[in-house]
C-alpha positions as CSV (number, residue, x, y, z in Angstrom):
1,M,0.0,0.0,0.0
2,V,1.4,3.4,-1.0
3,R,1.9,5.8,1.9
4,I,-0.1,9.0,1.4
5,S,1.4,12.2,2.6
6,L,-0.6,15.4,3.5
7,F,-0.7,17.6,0.4
8,F,-2.7,20.8,1.2
9,L,-4.7,22.0,4.1
10,L,-7.8,24.1,3.1
11,P,-8.9,27.2,4.9
12,A,-10.7,26.8,8.2
13,A,-14.3,27.3,7.0
14,L,-16.2,27.0,3.8
15,S,-17.2,30.6,4.0
16,A,-13.4,31.5,3.7
17,Y,-13.3,30.0,0.2
18,P,-13.3,32.8,-2.4
19,L,-16.8,33.1,-3.9
20,L,-16.6,33.5,-7.7
21,K,-19.4,34.7,-9.9
22,L,-20.0,33.3,-13.4
23,D,-19.0,36.6,-14.9
24,F,-15.8,37.1,-16.9
25,R,-15.6,40.6,-15.3
26,D,-15.6,39.2,-11.7
27,P,-12.1,39.6,-10.2
28,V,-12.4,36.2,-8.3
29,F,-13.4,34.5,-11.6
30,K,-10.3,36.0,-13.2
31,Q,-8.2,34.7,-10.4
32,Y,-9.7,31.3,-10.7
33,Q,-8.9,31.3,-14.5
34,Q,-5.4,32.4,-13.8
35,E,-4.8,29.5,-11.4
36,L,-6.2,27.0,-13.8
37,E,-4.0,28.4,-16.6
38,A,-1.0,28.2,-14.4
39,Y,-1.6,24.6,-13.7
40,H,-1.9,23.7,-17.4
41,R,1.2,25.8,-18.2
42,A,3.2,24.0,-15.5
43,R,2.0,20.6,-16.6
44,A,2.9,21.3,-20.3
45,R,6.4,22.5,-19.3
46,N,6.9,19.6,-16.8
47,E,7.5,22.1,-14.1
48,P,6.4,21.9,-10.4
49,L,2.7,22.3,-10.1
50,P,1.2,25.3,-8.3
51,T,-0.6,24.9,-5.0
52,L,-4.1,23.4,-5.2
53,L,-6.6,26.1,-4.3
54,F,-10.4,26.0,-3.9
55,F,-13.2,28.4,-4.8
56,Q,-16.9,28.2,-4.4
57,V,-19.7,29.1,-6.8
58,E,-23.5,29.6,-6.3
59,V,-25.0,27.7,-9.2
60,P,-28.0,29.4,-11.0
61,R,-31.2,27.5,-10.5
62,D,-31.6,26.8,-14.2
63,M,-28.0,25.4,-14.7
64,D,-26.9,21.7,-14.9
65,L,-23.5,20.3,-14.3
66,L,-22.4,20.1,-17.9
67,S,-23.4,23.7,-18.5
68,L,-21.5,24.8,-15.3
69,S,-18.5,22.8,-16.5
70,A,-18.5,24.6,-19.9
71,R,-19.0,28.0,-18.2
72,L,-16.0,27.4,-15.9
73,G,-13.8,25.8,-18.5
74,H,-13.3,22.9,-16.1
75,R,-13.9,19.2,-16.4
76,Y,-17.2,17.8,-15.3
77,D,-15.7,14.7,-13.6
78,T,-13.6,16.9,-11.4
79,L,-16.5,19.0,-10.2
80,A,-18.7,15.8,-9.8
81,T,-16.2,13.9,-7.7
82,L,-15.3,16.8,-5.5
83,N,-19.0,17.6,-4.8
84,L,-20.2,13.9,-4.5
85,L,-22.4,14.1,-7.6
86,D,-23.3,10.6,-8.7
87,R,-24.9,11.3,-12.1
88,S,-24.7,14.1,-14.6
89,S,-28.4,14.6,-14.1
90,A,-28.0,15.3,-10.4
91,P,-29.8,18.7,-9.6
92,I,-27.3,21.4,-8.7
93,G,-29.3,24.5,-9.3
94,G,-29.4,26.8,-6.3
95,R,-26.5,24.8,-4.6
96,T,-23.0,26.1,-3.6
97,L,-20.3,23.9,-5.1
98,L,-16.6,23.7,-4.6
99,V,-14.4,24.5,-7.6
100,P,-10.8,23.4,-7.5
101,S,-7.9,25.1,-9.4
102,Q,-6.7,21.9,-11.0
103,P,-8.3,19.0,-12.9
104,G,-8.3,15.5,-11.5
105,L,-10.6,13.1,-9.5
106,F,-11.4,13.3,-5.8
107,L,-12.0,10.1,-3.8
108,Y,-13.6,10.2,-0.4
109,E,-12.5,7.9,2.4
110,K,-15.9,6.3,2.6
111,A,-17.5,5.5,-0.8
112,P,-21.0,7.1,-0.5
113,N,-22.3,6.6,-4.0
114,G,-22.0,4.4,-7.1
115,L,-19.5,6.6,-8.9
116,Q,-17.2,6.7,-5.9
117,N,-17.4,3.0,-5.6
118,L,-16.5,2.5,-9.2
119,I,-13.5,4.8,-8.9
120,R,-12.3,3.1,-5.8
121,S,-12.6,-0.4,-7.3
122,G,-10.8,0.5,-10.5
123,R,-7.6,2.1,-9.1
124,V,-4.6,1.2,-7.0
125,A,-2.8,3.7,-4.8
126,N,0.2,5.3,-6.4
127,D,2.7,8.1,-5.8
128,S,0.7,10.7,-7.7
129,M,-2.2,10.6,-5.2
130,R,-2.4,13.2,-2.5
131,E,-4.3,13.5,0.7
132,I,-6.2,16.7,1.3
133,R,-8.6,17.9,4.0
134,I,-11.7,20.0,3.5
135,Q,-14.2,21.3,6.0
136,Q,-17.9,20.7,5.5
137,G,-20.6,21.3,8.1
138,G,-18.0,22.2,10.7
139,E,-16.1,18.9,10.3
140,W,-12.8,18.1,8.7
141,I,-13.1,15.5,5.9
142,S,-10.1,13.6,4.4
143,L,-10.1,12.6,0.8
144,L,-7.6,11.7,-2.0
145,F,-6.8,13.9,-4.9
146,M,-5.7,12.2,-8.2
147,P,-4.2,15.0,-10.3
148,D,-5.1,15.0,-14.0
149,E,-6.9,11.6,-13.8
150,A,-10.2,11.3,-15.6
151,L,-13.1,8.9,-15.5
152,N,-12.5,5.7,-17.5
153,P,-15.2,4.6,-20.1
154,V,-17.2,2.5,-17.6
155,E,-17.2,5.3,-15.0
156,R,-18.1,7.9,-17.6
157,A,-21.0,5.7,-18.9
158,W,-22.3,5.2,-15.4
159,F,-22.1,8.9,-14.7
160,L,-23.7,10.1,-17.9
161,G,-26.4,7.5,-17.7
162,I,-25.9,6.5,-21.3
163,L,-25.1,2.8,-20.8
164,R,-26.2,0.1,-18.5
165,L,-23.4,-1.4,-16.5
166,S,-24.3,-4.9,-17.5
167,P,-27.1,-7.5,-17.7
168,L,-26.7,-7.7,-13.9
169,D,-28.0,-4.2,-13.2
170,G,-30.4,-4.6,-10.2
171,L,-28.4,-7.6,-8.9
172,L,-30.1,-9.2,-5.9
173,E,-28.0,-9.2,-2.7
174,P,-27.2,-12.9,-2.2
175,V,-27.5,-13.0,1.6
176,Q,-30.4,-11.1,3.1
177,G,-29.5,-9.1,6.2
178,A,-25.7,-9.7,5.9
179,R,-23.1,-7.3,7.0
180,L,-20.5,-6.2,4.6
181,T,-17.2,-6.9,6.4
182,S,-14.6,-6.6,3.6
183,K,-14.9,-4.6,0.4
184,F,-13.6,-5.1,-3.1
185,G,-10.1,-3.9,-3.8
186,M,-6.9,-3.4,-1.7
187,R,-7.0,-4.5,1.9
188,R,-4.9,-6.0,4.6
189,D,-4.9,-9.8,4.3
190,P,-6.5,-11.2,7.5
191,F,-4.0,-14.1,7.5
192,T,-0.7,-12.5,6.5
193,G,-1.3,-8.9,7.6
194,H,0.1,-7.7,4.2
195,P,-1.6,-5.6,1.6
196,A,-3.5,-7.8,-0.9
197,F,-6.2,-7.4,-3.6
198,H,-9.6,-8.7,-2.6
199,N,-11.4,-10.0,-5.6
200,G,-14.9,-9.8,-4.2
201,V,-16.8,-8.7,-1.1
202,D,-17.3,-10.6,2.1
203,L,-20.9,-10.8,3.6
204,A,-21.0,-12.0,7.2
205,A,-24.1,-13.9,8.4
206,P,-24.8,-16.8,10.8
207,E,-23.7,-20.2,9.5
208,G,-26.6,-21.9,7.7
209,T,-28.1,-18.6,6.4
210,P,-29.5,-19.2,2.9
211,V,-27.4,-18.0,-0.1
212,R,-29.4,-17.0,-3.1
213,A,-28.6,-16.5,-6.8
214,A,-28.0,-12.8,-7.4
215,A,-29.3,-13.2,-11.0
216,A,-30.7,-15.8,-13.4
217,G,-28.2,-18.0,-15.1
218,E,-26.6,-21.5,-15.5
219,V,-24.6,-23.3,-12.8
220,I,-21.2,-24.0,-14.4
221,F,-19.2,-25.1,-11.2
222,V,-20.3,-26.9,-8.0
223,G,-17.6,-28.2,-5.7
224,T,-14.5,-27.4,-3.7
225,R,-11.8,-25.1,-5.1
226,G,-8.8,-24.1,-3.0
227,D,-9.2,-21.0,-0.8
228,Y,-12.9,-20.7,-1.9
229,G,-13.8,-23.9,-0.1
230,N,-17.3,-25.0,-1.3
231,L,-18.0,-22.9,-4.4
232,V,-20.8,-22.3,-6.8
233,I,-20.3,-20.3,-10.1
234,I,-23.2,-19.1,-12.2
235,K,-22.8,-18.0,-15.8
236,H,-24.9,-15.1,-17.0
237,E,-25.4,-13.2,-20.3
238,N,-22.6,-11.3,-22.0
239,S,-19.7,-13.3,-20.3
240,Y,-20.6,-12.4,-16.8
241,E,-20.3,-14.8,-13.9
242,T,-21.1,-14.6,-10.1
243,W,-19.1,-16.7,-7.6
244,Y,-20.3,-17.8,-4.2
245,G,-17.5,-19.1,-1.9
246,H,-17.0,-20.6,1.6
247,L,-20.4,-22.3,1.5
248,K,-21.3,-24.8,4.2
249,N,-23.1,-26.9,1.7
250,T,-24.7,-26.6,-1.8
251,F,-28.2,-27.3,-3.1
252,V,-27.6,-27.1,-6.9
253,R,-26.2,-29.3,-9.6
254,L,-23.9,-28.7,-12.6
255,N,-25.6,-27.2,-15.7
256,Q,-28.8,-26.4,-13.7
257,R,-30.7,-23.2,-14.8
258,V,-31.6,-21.0,-11.8
259,N,-33.7,-17.9,-11.4
260,S,-32.7,-14.9,-9.4
261,G,-33.3,-15.7,-5.7
262,Y,-32.9,-19.4,-6.0
263,I,-31.3,-20.9,-3.0
264,L,-27.8,-22.2,-4.0
265,G,-26.6,-23.3,-0.5
266,E,-25.9,-22.0,3.0
267,V,-23.3,-19.6,4.5
268,G,-20.4,-21.5,5.9
269,S,-16.6,-21.1,6.6
270,T,-15.0,-23.6,4.3
271,G,-11.7,-23.0,2.6
272,R,-9.5,-20.0,3.6
273,S,-11.9,-18.3,6.0
274,T,-11.9,-16.5,9.3
275,G,-15.5,-17.3,10.1
276,P,-19.0,-17.8,8.7
277,H,-19.5,-15.5,5.7
278,L,-20.1,-15.5,1.9
279,H,-17.4,-14.5,-0.4
280,F,-19.1,-13.1,-3.4
281,E,-17.6,-12.1,-6.7
282,V,-18.8,-10.7,-10.1
283,R,-16.6,-11.4,-13.2
284,K,-16.7,-10.1,-16.7
285,N,-14.6,-12.1,-19.2
286,G,-12.8,-13.6,-16.3
287,R,-11.9,-10.3,-14.7
288,T,-13.3,-9.4,-11.3
289,Q,-15.6,-6.4,-10.9
290,N,-16.8,-4.5,-7.8
291,P,-20.2,-6.1,-7.1
292,V,-21.7,-3.2,-5.0
293,P,-22.7,-0.9,-7.9
294,Y,-24.7,-3.7,-9.5
295,W,-27.0,-4.2,-6.5
296,K,-30.4,-2.7,-6.3
């Protein structure tokens, strides 16, 4: 895991952030433009980047995010991730938003929406990431800034609402009432204590709790497989699969067709497991995906 160092400490209160008006004659708007230009100039010349600064803007009631982005000459994904906007259609008219002086993506410590979850699952910590702190509602909030990074095609499609994520949209949670104990992505391995990538999510529940098919499909594996213990794999449309590991026992057979919600087995602790839970994965063409954004 890359060690993150403190990058920039914001002013003590949101009201202290300079308020810019969407008017080219406004002196604060001019200052914002100068800061943005200074960043692009330094980037083009491979020079040290200027300090990251923040402004605020009161959005007119009839303006959406894409229009605001065009008016500011700033990327919409930068504005969206900083202000926790999940979709391009999110209403922003009448709100006060933060505007940074540099493009990039902002990732909050806790993933509160689908876009943040997608960004978190698709990136590994690196030396370009910087930790910053902002104050909202009287509290300091830590988040990561990824300079100059942009949304990838899947994240962009999710945000713009122009493409379904997959045939698994609206995926049924496989264990009702379970507690999410380990997320998808980098984590500290519970056995070795070292950083390792977690290919799915862990859903803790009492041993014997029913495990249900998250979507309709065909059972292509039933049996024991290494660290997964007792495992069921279901094949879905468009090369998607869902994996159900550490089961106590299984109730399906190979090549069986199952509907969404069909009971596949029971929560157990077989294989490499620290206690009763379901290890659940979503795969596309053999590559693991973060399951959470697919759920209802």
